[in-house]
Each structure stands twice: as C-alpha cells, then as structure tokens.
BAFI-3210 file (N, C-alpha, C; in Angstrom, 3 decimals, decimal comma, padded with zeros to 6 digits):
// residues 275
n [1|2|3|4|5|6|7|8|9|10|11|12|13|14|15|16|17|18|19|20|21|22|23|24|25|26|27|28|29|30|31|32|33|34|35|36|37|38|39|40|41|42|43|44|45|46|47|48|49|50|51|52|53|54|55|56|57|58|59|60|61|62|63|64|65|66|67|68|69|70|71|72|73|74|75|76|77|78|79|80|81|82|83|84|85|86|87|88|89|90|91|92|93|94|95|96|97|98|99|100|101|102|103|104|105|106|107|108|109|110|111|112|113|114|115|116|117|118|119|120|121|122|123|124|125|126|127|128|129|130|131|132|133|134|135|136|137|138|139|140|141|142|143|144|145|146|147|148|149|150|151|152|153|154|155|156|157|158|159|160|161|162|163|164|165|166|167|168|169|170|171|172|173|174|175|176|177|178|179|180|181|182|183|184|185|186|187|188|189|190|191|192|193|194|195|196|197|198|199|200|201|202|203|204|205|206|207|208|209|210|211|212|213|214|215|216|217|218|219|220|221|222|223|224|225|226|227|228|229|230|231|232|233|234|235|236|237|238|239|240|241|242|243|244|245|246|247|248|249|250|251|252|253|254|255|256|257|258|259|260|261|262|263|264|265|266|267|268|269|270|271|272|273|274|275]
n.u [057,336|060,707|062,871|065,179|068,525|070,268|069,485|067,984|069,015|071,459|072,697|073,002|074,745|076,970|077,648|078,311|080,561|082,324|082,556|083,831|086,223|087,233|087,643|089,595|091,689|092,130|092,994|095,344|096,922|097,221|099,437|101,652|100,475|100,085|102,711|103,549|101,762|102,635|105,177|104,434|103,201|105,440|106,977|105,292|105,389|108,106|108,088|106,392|107,857|110,667|110,803|111,057|113,679|114,832|115,035|113,463|111,055|110,506|110,168|107,879|106,037|105,955|104,824|102,379|101,276|101,006|099,065|096,922|096,511|095,814|093,428|091,839|091,624|090,235|087,916|086,907|086,371|084,497|081,205|079,132|079,471|078,902|078,449|080,982|082,501|081,374|082,190|084,872|085,586|087,336|089,789|089,826|089,923|092,364|094,060|093,729|094,725|097,685|097,995|097,766|100,203|101,937|101,226|101,120|098,666|097,876|098,387|097,582|098,559|101,260|101,216|100,093|101,841|102,779|100,527|097,051|096,021|097,904|098,226|095,670|095,529|097,524|096,335|094,176|095,671|097,005|094,842|093,720|095,886|096,090|093,691|094,265|096,378|094,987|093,408|095,397|096,612|094,430|094,139|096,553|096,516|094,193|091,901|090,262|091,690|093,356|096,023|095,779|094,574|096,566|098,749|097,605|097,185|099,819|100,577|098,791|099,689|102,437|102,204|100,156|101,415|103,412|101,830|100,702|103,013|103,774|101,694|101,761|104,276|105,228|103,787|103,198|104,558|104,220|104,549|107,744|109,483|109,673|109,717|108,410|105,873|105,261|105,166|103,026|100,913|100,775|099,948|097,449|096,116|096,007|094,200|095,105|096,032|097,404|098,934|099,118|097,288|096,092|096,616|096,153|093,641|093,716|095,332|093,670|091,514|092,729|093,520|091,008|090,110|092,081|091,557|088,993|089,619|091,386|089,634|087,878|089,664|090,841|088,765|088,521|091,023|090,889|088,728|089,867|092,099|090,727|089,272|091,419|092,638|090,466|090,126|092,520|092,073|089,867|090,984|092,671|092,930|092,992|091,596|088,765|085,467|083,199|081,175|081,415|082,482|080,500|078,345|079,295|079,383|076,653|075,683|076,858|075,541|072,887|073,210|073,824|071,438|069,661|070,626|070,025|067,234|066,674|067,594|065,785|066,189|064,982|065,066|064,284|061,195|061,023|060,621|057,523|057,127|056,552|054,164]
n.v [069,903|069,641|072,159|072,581|073,060|074,414|076,873|077,556|079,957|080,229|077,866|078,203|080,393|079,200|077,320|079,092|080,362|078,186|077,583|079,899|079,703|077,337|078,168|080,142|078,551|076,922|078,828|079,652|077,354|076,885|077,410|075,833|073,210|073,064|072,959|070,537|068,850|068,817|067,713|065,210|064,173|064,003|062,090|059,893|059,402|058,673|056,381|054,666|054,279|053,732|052,932|053,569|054,831|054,121|056,618|058,364|057,032|057,376|060,158|060,331|058,988|060,743|063,043|061,931|061,462|064,114|064,967|063,424|064,480|067,099|066,570|065,443|067,578|069,471|068,008|067,865|070,550|071,100|072,197|070,731|067,604|065,238|066,202|067,235|064,851|063,550|065,206|064,753|062,130|060,671|061,709|060,804|058,003|057,753|058,472|056,411|054,164|054,003|053,114|050,398|049,451|050,635|049,773|047,095|045,747|043,894|040,774|039,846|041,596|040,962|038,312|038,408|040,061|040,658|040,666|041,212|042,501|044,391|045,963|047,012|048,627|050,419|051,661|053,036|054,771|056,271|057,557|058,958|060,634|062,137|063,499|065,048|066,524|067,962|069,627|071,063|072,428|073,917|075,637|077,012|078,295|079,660|080,942|078,876|078,723|078,739|078,323|076,759|074,424|073,583|073,078|071,089|069,122|068,456|067,266|065,089|063,748|062,972|061,626|059,826|058,323|057,132|055,514|053,778|052,530|051,165|049,314|047,916|047,008|044,453|042,634|040,528|041,819|044,413|047,795|048,633|050,555|053,717|055,823|054,774|054,433|057,089|058,194|056,667|057,477|060,197|060,034|058,933|060,963|062,979|061,971|060,463|057,853|054,455|051,353|049,611|048,014|048,140|045,388|044,554|044,717|046,959|048,661|049,031|050,320|052,717|053,642|054,155|056,282|058,197|058,535|059,685|062,115|063,177|063,454|065,447|067,603|067,979|069,100|071,483|072,774|073,017|074,809|076,985|077,629|078,257|080,516|082,212|082,627|083,687|086,010|087,312|087,703|089,390|091,694|092,501|094,822|094,009|091,725|091,715|090,674|089,178|091,570|093,407|095,987|097,111|097,136|098,971|101,323|101,635|102,075|104,563|106,200|106,013|107,315|109,929|110,576|110,543|112,721|114,824|114,701|115,378|118,010|119,225|119,423|118,666|116,943|118,476|117,824|115,877|117,496|117,533|115,600|116,668|115,635]
n.w [143,287|142,433|141,268|138,569|139,498|137,872|135,836|132,612|131,296|132,705|132,002|129,241|129,274|130,469|128,513|126,470|127,569|127,733|125,039|124,086|125,526|124,457|121,826|122,209|123,200|120,972|119,103|120,348|120,347|117,696|115,882|117,047|116,899|114,202|113,178|114,363|113,104|110,419|110,804|111,732|109,428|107,767|109,187|108,968|106,223|105,971|107,560|106,089|103,775|104,286|106,945|110,513|112,529|115,931|117,277|115,689|115,896|118,613|118,606|116,975|118,629|120,811|119,630|118,957|121,522|122,365|120,549|121,450|124,040|123,366|121,961|124,020|125,841|124,304|123,915|126,523|127,015|125,072|124,515|123,409|123,315|121,870|119,321|118,817|118,783|116,567|114,509|114,485|113,942|112,239|113,049|115,705|115,339|113,997|116,053|117,830|116,552|116,614|119,233|119,277|118,407|120,259|122,868|122,476|122,236|120,603|120,059|117,826|115,942|116,027|115,247|112,691|111,262|108,683|107,173|106,267|108,523|109,572|107,289|107,048|109,355|108,697|106,511|107,720|109,280|107,328|105,999|108,163|108,792|106,459|106,692|108,969|107,918|105,986|107,562|108,864|106,737|105,925|108,119|107,950|105,451|105,665|103,927|101,621|098,925|095,722|096,490|098,809|097,775|095,977|097,724|099,346|097,423|096,838|099,299|099,368|097,092|097,676|100,171|099,594|097,601|099,158|100,795|098,841|097,942|100,289|100,472|098,045|097,371|097,770|096,389|093,531|090,604|091,513|092,836|092,790|093,768|095,524|093,754|091,508|092,636|093,172|090,604|089,584|091,272|090,631|087,941|088,371|089,828|087,941|086,212|084,097|084,407|084,505|083,414|085,533|088,123|091,427|093,693|096,300|098,878|100,522|099,003|096,776|097,995|098,897|096,393|095,236|096,883|096,307|093,595|093,678|094,923|093,001|090,832|091,768|092,263|089,768|088,265|089,689|089,260|086,475|086,186|087,527|085,906|083,547|084,393|084,922|082,372|080,978|082,424|081,747|079,012|079,134|080,194|078,185|075,539|072,946|072,737|072,614|073,286|070,957|069,378|071,438|070,975|069,303|071,085|072,980|071,396|070,811|073,386|073,928|072,025|072,978|075,446|074,608|073,295|075,455|076,929|075,122|075,096|077,758|077,738|076,104|073,392|070,544|067,519|064,379|062,664|059,668|056,467|054,643|051,764|048,374|046,081]
ca.u [058,288|061,953|063,329|066,565|069,363|070,906|068,445|068,344|069,960|072,783|073,285|073,440|075,918|078,084|078,047|078,968|081,896|083,160|082,834|084,845|087,482|087,713|088,144|090,862|092,700|092,423|093,802|096,660|097,671|097,134|100,761|102,392|099,854|100,315|104,076|103,569|101,013|103,495|106,215|103,769|103,052|106,758|107,358|104,487|105,961|109,358|107,744|105,824|108,824|111,918|110,742|111,560|114,723|114,324|114,884|112,295|109,867|110,248|109,621|106,505|105,214|105,780|103,843|101,085|100,775|100,579|097,792|095,881|096,238|095,080|092,075|091,097|091,312|089,162|086,690|086,388|085,855|083,418|079,890|078,330|080,499|078,543|078,706|082,442|082,988|080,933|082,976|086,288|085,631|088,558|090,904|089,816|090,383|093,798|094,779|093,637|095,473|099,054|098,003|097,941|101,623|102,669|100,930|101,088|097,373|097,564|099,164|097,130|099,481|102,519|101,009|099,819|102,612|102,943|099,269|096,055|095,756|098,793|097,935|094,450|095,876|098,264|095,382|093,482|096,629|097,235|093,650|093,624|096,944|095,684|092,661|094,947|097,099|094,009|093,038|096,562|096,757|093,315|094,450|097,706|096,153|093,016|090,872|090,529|091,864|094,216|097,209|095,402|094,353|097,851|099,531|096,954|097,450|101,182|100,577|098,102|100,549|103,602|101,796|099,418|102,402|104,041|100,886|100,611|104,261|103,741|100,723|101,914|105,678|105,581|102,953|103,817|104,377|103,766|105,353|109,005|110,215|108,829|109,615|107,337|104,604|105,012|104,718|101,702|099,940|100,627|099,115|096,082|095,526|095,767|093,199|095,717|096,051|098,518|098,562|099,114|096,094|096,438|096,212|095,705|092,399|094,049|095,781|092,513|090,748|093,445|093,432|089,676|090,067|092,925|090,866|087,944|090,252|091,880|088,499|087,380|090,668|091,048|087,749|088,824|092,140|090,412|087,956|090,780|092,852|089,809|089,000|092,630|092,816|089,363|090,434|093,558|091,454|088,978|091,796|093,410|092,111|093,023|090,843|087,393|084,505|082,473|080,059|081,627|082,649|079,191|077,535|079,797|078,941|075,215|075,514|077,216|074,455|071,747|073,511|073,675|070,001|069,045|071,011|069,275|065,839|066,615|067,816|064,697|066,639|064,403|065,345|063,132|060,565|061,356|059,644|056,683|057,499|055,487|053,913]
ca.v [069,449|070,380|072,825|072,324|074,096|075,190|077,359|077,563|081,038|079,934|076,795|078,789|081,210|078,287|076,793|080,171|080,536|077,051|077,734|080,941|079,171|076,376|078,919|080,765|077,502|076,514|079,882|079,690|076,155|076,687|077,324|074,615|072,002|073,089|072,455|069,125|068,117|068,605|066,758|063,903|063,705|063,597|060,832|058,818|059,088|057,932|055,055|053,835|054,005|053,144|052,534|054,574|054,497|054,279|058,030|058,912|056,405|058,078|061,463|060,126|058,650|061,980|063,870|061,269|061,735|065,519|065,011|062,864|065,466|068,197|066,101|065,273|068,903|070,058|067,252|068,267|071,911|071,218|072,217|069,645|066,585|064,307|066,909|067,291|063,532|063,251|065,990|064,365|060,671|060,191|062,069|059,904|056,674|057,827|058,546|055,124|053,120|053,771|052,456|048,954|049,178|051,097|048,961|045,687|045,160|042,912|039,647|039,714|042,346|040,228|037,072|038,733|041,282|040,925|040,350|042,252|043,253|045,542|046,836|047,752|049,674|051,448|052,417|053,970|055,795|057,155|058,391|059,890|061,636|063,050|064,364|066,020|067,434|068,853|070,653|071,914|073,324|074,858|076,659|077,813|079,136|080,440|080,818|077,713|079,151|077,926|077,933|075,661|073,219|073,147|072,481|069,844|068,146|067,975|066,342|063,869|063,067|062,331|060,669|058,762|057,455|056,345|054,469|052,793|051,747|050,262|048,259|047,217|046,746|043,046|041,767|040,198|042,869|045,619|049,009|048,203|051,667|054,869|056,627|054,191|054,748|058,515|058,377|056,064|058,330|061,419|059,700|058,725|062,242|063,766|061,238|059,777|056,439|053,639|049,959|048,833|048,084|047,609|044,002|044,374|045,411|048,288|049,464|049,404|051,314|053,988|054,068|054,733|057,592|059,107|058,834|060,651|063,417|063,673|063,876|066,730|068,649|068,241|070,068|072,786|073,393|073,386|076,039|078,064|078,031|078,921|081,857|083,014|083,033|084,568|087,320|087,921|088,159|090,522|092,876|092,858|095,573|093,356|090,477|092,013|089,672|089,524|092,484|094,319|097,348|097,596|097,435|100,207|102,437|101,805|102,674|105,981|106,873|106,127|108,338|111,235|110,807|110,871|114,094|115,733|114,726|116,146|119,426|119,725|119,591|117,624|117,189|118,969|116,748|115,978|118,227|116,627|115,545|117,020|114,697]
ca.w [142,263|142,568|140,047|138,188|140,099|136,820|134,939|131,188|130,973|133,260|131,196|127,979|129,553|130,702|127,209|125,748|128,141|127,332|123,612|123,938|126,039|123,473|120,685|122,615|123,266|119,597|118,492|120,978|119,964|116,244|115,252|117,455|116,365|112,759|112,952|114,715|112,088|109,256|111,204|111,778|108,046|107,293|109,829|108,401|104,924|106,181|108,074|105,035|102,709|104,777|108,340|111,446|113,490|117,303|117,635|114,993|116,467|119,878|118,251|116,537|119,794|121,587|118,923|119,087|122,874|122,380|119,831|122,317|125,096|122,727|121,663|125,270|126,401|123,492|124,175|127,838|126,928|124,075|125,160|122,824|123,147|120,816|118,060|118,662|118,390|115,203|113,555|114,593|113,987|111,585|113,931|116,854|114,921|113,704|117,325|118,515|115,842|117,123|120,543|119,083|118,306|121,429|124,048|122,088|122,561|119,599|119,593|116,439|115,095|115,957|114,507|111,293|111,038|107,257|106,530|106,074|109,747|109,628|106,153|107,357|110,308|107,963|105,691|108,616|109,690|106,183|105,795|109,285|108,677|105,387|107,255|109,829|107,035|105,358|108,543|109,102|105,589|105,960|109,116|107,535|104,317|105,999|102,920|100,781|097,555|094,872|097,248|099,696|096,979|095,445|098,812|099,736|096,370|097,047|100,439|098,936|096,126|098,287|101,194|098,918|096,961|100,215|101,164|097,766|097,956|101,439|100,238|096,776|097,022|097,951|095,569|092,248|089,610|092,186|092,762|093,375|094,365|095,818|092,535|090,713|093,303|093,000|089,222|089,440|091,956|089,834|086,786|088,849|090,211|086,731|085,423|082,964|084,729|084,048|083,171|086,772|088,963|092,758|093,924|097,679|099,198|101,050|097,884|095,967|098,745|098,806|094,996|095,039|097,543|095,522|092,346|093,996|095,148|091,725|090,008|092,272|092,122|088,349|087,872|090,309|088,544|085,148|086,323|087,904|084,720|082,627|084,925|084,767|080,983|080,615|082,999|080,921|077,766|079,398|080,438|076,983|074,581|071,645|072,798|072,975|072,899|069,738|069,586|072,558|070,447|068,852|072,262|073,569|070,547|071,020|074,708|073,798|071,318|073,883|076,440|073,944|073,061|076,737|077,249|074,260|075,552|079,000|077,419|075,265|072,023|069,732|066,098|063,591|061,875|058,256|055,654|053,833|050,338|047,432|045,005]
c.u [059,546|062,360|064,795|067,460|070,056|069,853|068,955|069,264|071,362|073,474|073,794|074,681|077,151|078,584|078,774|080,394|082,828|083,501|083,910|086,216|088,087|088,288|089,477|091,986|093,105|093,300|095,226|097,536|097,753|098,506|101,554|101,793|100,017|101,691|104,143|102,815|101,855|104,635|105,648|103,594|104,385|107,212|106,557|105,005|107,239|109,063|107,227|106,864|110,036|111,810|111,409|112,686|114,160|114,126|113,669|110,999|109,502|109,655|108,170|105,569|104,952|104,737|102,454|100,475|100,285|099,242|096,653|095,510|095,438|093,636|091,246|090,716|090,173|087,846|086,070|085,756|084,671|082,064|078,967|079,282|080,172|078,781|080,202|082,996|082,599|081,750|084,458|086,448|086,940|089,777|090,982|090,345|091,884|094,633|094,758|094,502|096,891|099,107|098,198|099,413|102,351|102,471|100,858|099,772|097,097|098,633|098,756|098,097|100,800|102,368|100,855|100,585|102,724|101,647|098,333|095,800|096,600|098,505|096,667|094,703|096,647|097,336|094,638|094,414|096,901|096,057|093,494|094,680|096,656|094,602|093,279|095,732|096,174|093,613|094,196|096,758|095,631|093,565|095,579|097,358|094,921|091,910|091,235|090,576|092,780|095,470|096,931|095,263|095,671|098,698|098,931|097,196|098,867|101,270|099,930|098,978|101,668|103,199|100,994|100,355|103,118|103,121|100,766|101,864|104,262|102,793|101,084|103,356|106,062|104,719|103,641|103,500|103,954|104,699|106,655|109,792|109,240|108,675|108,513|105,972|104,251|104,514|103,310|100,624|099,711|099,758|097,653|095,398|095,225|094,804|093,782|095,759|097,300|098,030|098,457|097,815|096,415|095,859|095,735|094,424|092,676|094,538|094,632|091,659|091,412|093,423|092,085|089,575|090,911|092,246|089,733|088,519|090,744|090,775|087,986|088,382|090,933|090,023|088,024|089,944|091,740|089,628|088,846|091,579|091,959|089,496|090,204|092,776|091,677|089,572|091,516|092,963|090,564|089,768|092,544|092,527|092,064|092,206|089,423|086,493|083,737|081,285|080,273|081,764|081,322|078,292|077,990|079,346|077,458|074,921|075,831|076,106|073,219|071,974|073,352|072,208|069,296|069,392|070,239|067,822|065,694|066,807|066,724|065,100|066,138|064,746|064,089|062,553|060,937|060,246|058,835|057,117|056,316|055,387|053,723]
c.v [070,293|070,952|072,491|073,410|074,957|075,616|077,394|078,721|080,783|078,839|077,331|079,648|080,334|077,699|077,843|080,391|079,401|077,123|078,779|080,450|078,162|077,085|079,591|079,735|077,049|077,542|079,892|078,519|075,964|076,496|076,107|073,329|071,915|072,520|070,962|068,287|067,835|067,629|065,346|063,327|063,240|062,279|059,660|058,416|058,288|056,521|054,142|053,426|053,234|052,539|053,573|054,005|054,657|055,734|058,656|058,298|057,040|059,455|061,340|059,801|059,881|062,883|063,264|061,517|063,182|065,669|064,493|063,846|066,631|067,791|065,983|066,612|069,544|069,324|067,646|069,648|072,045|071,203|071,113|068,525|065,615|064,942|066,988|065,949|063,203|064,004|065,630|062,854|060,151|060,512|061,135|058,521|056,684|057,946|057,219|054,052|052,940|053,093|050,952|048,580|049,534|050,170|047,461|045,034|043,990|041,875|039,385|040,421|041,601|038,965|037,344|039,982|041,613|040,679|041,525|043,073|044,514|046,505|047,644|048,885|050,794|052,299|053,442|055,106|056,775|058,097|059,403|060,970|062,618|064,005|065,428|067,013|068,409|069,975|071,599|072,897|074,341|075,975|077,573|078,751|079,987|080,201|079,686|078,118|078,215|077,476|076,763|074,359|072,688|072,476|071,151|068,751|067,596|066,979|065,018|063,063|062,293|061,303|059,521|057,795|056,580|055,206|053,388|051,927|050,745|049,084|047,358|046,849|045,268|042,092|041,541|041,278|044,189|046,798|048,773|049,315|052,807|055,766|056,094|054,517|056,224|058,808|057,841|056,941|059,624|061,168|059,518|060,052|063,119|063,081|060,581|058,265|055,738|052,210|049,157|049,060|047,462|046,215|043,749|045,162|046,824|049,205|049,916|050,456|052,684|054,521|054,729|056,121|058,616|059,489|059,835|062,047|064,007|064,151|065,246|067,852|068,978|069,249|071,445|073,498|073,805|074,682|077,227|078,563|078,745|080,342|082,774|083,521|083,922|085,960|088,043|088,461|089,371|091,804|093,342|093,616|094,907|092,078|090,725|090,874|090,138|090,409|093,469|095,757|097,924|097,941|098,723|101,417|102,695|102,441|104,171|106,759|107,035|107,191|109,733|111,561|111,168|112,297|115,111|115,834|115,519|117,633|120,014|119,965|118,416|117,879|117,600|117,843|116,922|116,699|117,253|116,694|115,875|115,984|115,427]
c.w [142,339|141,232|139,799|138,767|139,058|135,819|133,514|130,827|131,507|132,451|129,863|128,164|129,777|129,380|126,385|126,254|127,732|125,844|123,378|124,425|125,060|122,252|121,005|122,666|121,871|118,901|119,058|120,534|118,458|115,610|115,722|116,885|114,859|112,433|113,246|113,683|110,854|109,583|111,239|110,382|107,483|107,884|109,277|107,031|105,035|106,666|106,974|103,999|103,239|106,169|109,226|112,303|114,905|117,706|116,979|115,511|117,802|119,618|117,805|117,686|120,652|120,938|119,044|120,468|122,983|121,671|120,704|123,422|124,534|122,454|122,941|125,883|125,621|123,708|125,506|127,772|125,976|124,766|124,653|122,423|122,013|119,446|117,788|118,197|116,955|114,174|113,579|114,652|113,405|112,445|115,124|116,482|114,657|114,972|118,066|117,860|116,373|118,483|120,403|119,015|119,600|122,624|123,739|122,494|121,636|119,454|118,158|115,513|114,962|115,122|113,020|110,879|109,564|106,495|106,567|107,327|109,805|108,482|106,400|108,339|109,629|107,117|106,541|109,026|108,564|105,981|106,919|109,222|107,552|105,867|108,157|108,989|106,349|106,308|108,820|107,961|105,545|106,961|108,668|106,391|104,601|104,987|101,973|099,318|096,804|095,611|098,165|098,911|096,419|096,529|099,249|098,701|096,487|098,188|100,051|097,983|096,828|099,342|100,589|098,213|097,985|100,661|100,110|097,716|099,107|101,194|099,056|096,447|097,122|097,138|094,226|091,220|090,208|091,966|093,511|094,035|094,641|094,595|091,624|091,311|093,140|091,589|089,032|090,082|091,196|088,609|087,193|089,159|089,001|085,770|084,182|083,179|084,216|083,883|084,467|087,539|090,311|092,977|095,345|097,914|099,692|099,937|097,003|096,668|098,668|097,381|094,714|095,664|096,788|094,215|092,575|094,199|093,828|090,826|090,442|092,011|090,661|087,838|088,451|089,558|087,131|085,200|086,681|086,711|083,712|083,083|084,745|083,332|080,502|081,195|082,217|079,625|077,994|079,626|079,197|076,015|073,223|071,617|073,250|072,521|071,680|070,074|070,708|072,072|069,989|070,028|072,925|072,755|070,729|072,364|074,668|073,105|072,196|074,943|075,835|073,705|074,349|077,145|076,412|074,687|076,832|078,757|076,555|073,835|071,209|068,282|065,366|062,769|060,407|057,482|054,798|052,378|049,468|046,337|043,695]
res [m|l|s|n|p|t|s|s|p|e|k|e|q|l|q|q|e|r|t|e|l|l|q|q|l|t|d|w|l|e|t|p|m|l|v|l|g|f|v|w|l|g|l|l|g|v|e|l|i|w|g|l|s|p|g|l|e|l|l|g|t|t|i|w|v|i|f|i|i|d|f|l|i|k|f|i|l|a|p|r|k|w|t|f|l|k|s|n|v|i|t|l|i|s|l|l|v|p|a|l|r|l|f|r|l|a|r|v|v|r|v|f|r|a|t|r|a|v|r|g|l|r|l|v|k|v|v|g|s|l|n|r|g|m|r|a|l|s|n|s|f|g|r|r|g|a|g|y|v|a|a|l|t|g|v|v|l|f|l|g|a|a|g|m|y|a|f|e|n|k|v|e|g|g|l|r|s|y|a|d|a|l|w|w|t|a|m|l|l|t|s|l|g|s|e|y|w|p|q|t|l|e|g|r|t|l|c|f|l|l|a|l|y|g|f|a|v|f|g|y|f|t|a|t|l|a|s|f|f|m|g|r|d|a|e|s|p|e|a|e|l|a|g|a|a|q|l|a|a|l|h|t|e|l|r|q|l|r|q|e|l|q|a|g|q|f|p|a|p|p|a|p|t|q|k]
***
C-alpha cells in the first residue's frame, strides 16, 4: 500500500505557514483596504441618491476589481478554503453583484431596469457594503467599544437612508427626498418610528434589518449610558448608596476588634450585680 507523500506533520506545517502568510498579508493591506472600503461606501451612497458620473463609476469599478483581487489572493492562501468561504458569504455575493452591470450579463437587467430585479441587486449591494463597512470599522477601532458602535451606527444611518430613498422614492406617498429618508431611518433606529411604512419588498426587507440593528444598538447605548452615570455616582462622595456609610463604620469596628483580639486586649467582664 502506497503511503501519502505528504505526511501529517508536513501538512500541518504547510497549513501553519499559509496561515501566517495570510495574516501578514492581511496586516499589510489593512490600511489601504480600510481607506478603499470607506470610499466604496461613499460611492454607494452617491449612487443610490444621485447616481454616479462616468468618472466616479470608473473609480468604483477600479475599487471593485481591487476587492476581487484581494479576495482571490486570500482565498488561495487560506488553508481551509471552505471555512473561508462560509465566513465571507456576504462579501462574495456583494462582489459578484456588480459583475451583472459591468459585463451586461443581464439582458434581464436592461429589460427590467426599473423593476424588482434591479432593486433586489441594489439591496444585496447595500447589505454587502454595510458588512464591509462593519469590518472596516472593526479593524480601525480594534476593540468593539462605544466608539466602534457609534461610528457603525452613523454608517448604517446614512447608507441605510440612501437605500430606503432608492427603494421608496418612486412609489406613491414614498420618501421624496434623501432628507426625508434620513429622518425616517433615524426614527426607526431610535425605536420611535413614523407613520410611513415601506411599500416595496426591498424597502421592507431593509427596514426589517435596520429595525433589528436599532433594537440591538438601543440596548447597548442604554446600558452604556447607565454604566456611565452609575460610575459618576460611585465616584461622587455626595452620592453614596444607601447604607454605604453604615457598612464602612461596621467594617472599621470589626477591624479594631480584630486588632484587640490579636494583641490579647480583652475587655474586662462586667461585675455581677447584687440582688
């Protein structure tokens, strides 16, 4: 029986080397890809609201090609390719969607240019771009603290409003301006809501995703504000919790009693009373 030419230790060493090389490449490309990610988000917002000029469209296509090259290189270097694909499904879909417009694979897109086909592609592009923006902000802030959540909320607000405007600006009684869409999205994220309800399927889908995000982030900000004010109260000598002074006095008395017991200084027993 022939043995495998690549033994298990050699295979593990090869996977380790590829993992280290992938990490080095990711670290080296982190800042350039971060900048391109924010530019991509800005171009998507402009496209959804006003449309792109030929120069901006060329810039967007160039960035998209760079994203594809970056994804392919990381896929080739990934030791576990199936795991890599599963963890980057949304990124992969968002990279494939612009190909329909660039290579005109879709006469469908030309035939149904103002219908659900294009709106569905836009929805995938918006969600994929938000996913890329989330990763870019995570890399820039490092630790996912309040700064990360605040910046991500800003991206979701402005880009989500652009998406809602693109989906709902042509329906009857829809969002007629980006300012209206921005106000509506802000009300949705703060759980206040408004009287308008999306009429397109894509608008309702994006509304549902924005509502989920707003529900999660509202709880995070509430907990953060509560922790902040509780910390301020704990540091203030005038805002002691009820019973804190009594507990401190009792602790002092117990410490003194322990010192007296260790020194052998016992109080004299009370004298017996005469009847």
